[in-house]
N, C-alpha and C positions, 0 to 999 in steps of 0.2 A: 608832249611830255608834260604831266603835271608838276607842280612847284616841288612837291615832296620828293618825287622821283629825281628831279634836277638837283636837289640838295643832297640826296643820297649819292647821286652819280658824281658830284664835286667833291664830297667827303671821302669817297672810297677809291675812285679812280681818275677820273676827269679826262681820260683819253679819247680819242676820236673813235676807236674801236668800241670802247664802252658805251658812248653815245649811240653808235650805230645798233648795239645790242638793246639798249633801253628803248629806242624808238621802235623796236621790233621789226626792222627792215621795211617799215612802211614809207611811203612818200611823204616827206615832211618838207616844210619850208625853212627858211633860213633860222627861225626861232625854235625849230625842233617840234612844232606841233603837227600833227596829222592832218592833211588836207582833207576837208569834208567834201563829199559828192552829193549832189541834189538831183533826183529825178522825179519826174511825175509818176503818178500812179500807172497811167498808159504805158510808160517806159518800163517800169518795173514789171508790169505783166508780160511784156515781151521778152525780157531778159531772165525771168524766173519761171520755174514750173508752178502749176497751180498749187501743189502742197508747199512749196518754198514761198510763194507770195502770201499765202494764209499765214504761216508762220512769222515770217519776217516783217511783213507790211501791216497785217490785221492782227497781230499778237496772238496768233492761235498756238496750239500745242500739237505735236506729232503724237501718233499712238506710242504707248510704251513698248519697248522691244521691237520697235519697227526699223531701227537703224543698224546697218552693218557695222558703224563705227563702235558700237558697244563692245564688240569682240576684238577690235583693232589693237593689236599689241606691239606693232613696229615702230622703231623711233621715227619721228617726223614732227610735222607742225600741222595744227589745225587752224584753218582759216575761215573767214567769213565767206559763205558761198556766193553772196550777192557783190562783194567788192574785192575779194582776196586780201583783206587785212588780216595778218597773222594774229590769232587771239591767244592760242594755247600751244606750248611745245609739249610733245607727248610725255615728256618726264613729270608734268603736272597732272597727269590723267590718274584718276582713282576709280575703283569699281565700288560705286555706292549702293548696288542692287536695286535701283530705282526703275531700271528699264530705259534710261537715257544716259548718254556719254556725260560723265562728270569729271570736274578738274578741281583741284584745291587752290589753284591760283591762276592768274591771267597775266599776260604780258602788261606792264605798266602803261597806263594811259590809253589802252586799246578798247576799254569798255567804259560806258557811261552808265551810272546807276540812278535809279529814281524809285520813289515809294509808289507801290501798286496795291490798290485796294479793291481790285476787281472781284475778288473771292471774300470780301468784306474784312478778312484778317489782313493785316499790313505784311506785304511781301516786298522784297527789293528785287525790282527788275533790272536786268543790264542789257544793253544794247551796244551795237558796233559803234565805235567812235566815229568811223569814216562814213559809213552810209545810214547809220540809225536804226539798222535791222534789229528786231527783237531777237534775242538769243535765248533767253529764259529768265531765271531766277536764281538769286544767291541765297544760300542757307547757312546757317551757323553750326550744323551738324557733320561737318567734314572732317577729314584725318588731319593729323599734324603734318606739316608744321603751322599751318595757318588756321585750321579749324573751320575753314570755309568749304562749302560744296556748290560749285558753279554747275548747276544741273542745265545742260544744254540740249535743245532739240537737234538730234543728228542731221535732219533735212537742211538745217541752217549752217552746217558746216562742210567744209572740203578738207580732206586729209592729203597731205602731200608727204610721202614717205622720204626720209633721208637717202641720199645717193648709196648704192651698194658699193663698198670698197672694191677697187679693181684688183683682181687676182694676179 
């Protein structure tokens, strides 16, 4: 959890349940930080499909409209496919019309950003905090309340639907 999220947590709630929510159900050490994992390229190639490896480890981009997650409407959680760190609850999903799953916010502390000049123009890339997998780019043309658009490669995500209520 970053400093700003921790201060917000203290000011708003301060409970153990709130801390659990803010860390996004991720493995955390006593200080509340997400435990990073490190693997060699050879290990990642064994664990990921070729397309996942291309996107997550080589900063590639999946084809537009190639992900079934574009049409996903169920309640649930979107996780990094490489390490299962939760990144987005379904309530943050928005239809950007770009051909990639998009979200207007991310679980606090679950992505790291950096400037990316690969297309000459400055973009803000975001990566999974736990495994460093490239998820895609942040844009400032998203919907309220944040105005952000986390344009994600569907191949980099795994969707886990909420449990169906028992009848």
